Structures are given as structure tokens and as C-alpha cells.
C-alpha positions, -999 to +999 in steps of 0.1 A: +200-678-525+186-646-509+202-614-494+196-613-460+202-587-429+210-596-387+205-569-366+236-572-337+215-559-311+219-548-275+201-521-258+225-520-230+262-518-246+277-492-262+302-504-294+332-504-275+315-533-254+304-550-281+330-552-303+345-570-274+320-594-270+324-600-307+365-600-297+359-630-275+327-650-285+321-646-319+337-665-341+343-641-371+357-616-349+381-638-330+392-652-368+401-611-377+416-606-341+441-641-339+450-630-382+461-601-369+479-603-341+502-626-358+508-595-388+513-571-354+479-554-369+458-561-336+457-520-327+452-513-360+420-537-364+407-523-328+410-489-337+390-499-369+362-515-357+361-485-328+357-461-354+333-479-376+308-494-350+294-460-347+291-450-383+270-484-383+249-480-350+213-477-359+202-472-327+188-440-313+182-449-279+215-457-261+232-491-267+239-508-302+218-519-332+244-528-360+228-546-388+251-567-409+238-573-445+250-615-458+241-640-490+221-668-477+230-699-498+207-732-492+221-762-502+195-794-514+210-828-521 
């Protein structure tokens, strides 16, 4: 088990564009929007992501670089 960080990097996409790509193609974000839709909270989720993305962006030269820390668990059978 180890803690890792993956960087979602897109040198040519701003954060709102990256959020839209995630909304369409990245499973966890797709699932979040699907759940928000069922609860009538799509706009609230979208607004929160638009607020969060610039706060997490570490890119200095435009575009986006957003780190995501995750726990990697490897199971051997």
C-alpha cells in the first residue's frame, strides 16, 4: 500500500474545459454528475468544480496541472 499522486495535465486546456472533458470521459466524474442529476444538484456540483479547479491548479504557464492523491493498494493472490 502506498500513497501516490497523479497529475492531470493539459497544457492547452483551461480548467472549465478540463472539467467538461472529465464530465464526458472520466468515470468518477461521470458518476458524480449522474448522481447529482438524480438529486437535482448538477448546477451545484458544476459550480463547486469550477471553484475547486483553479484553487488546485499548479500550472504556471497557462493550461492545467491538477494533482490528485490516491491510495494504491496491490493485492497478491
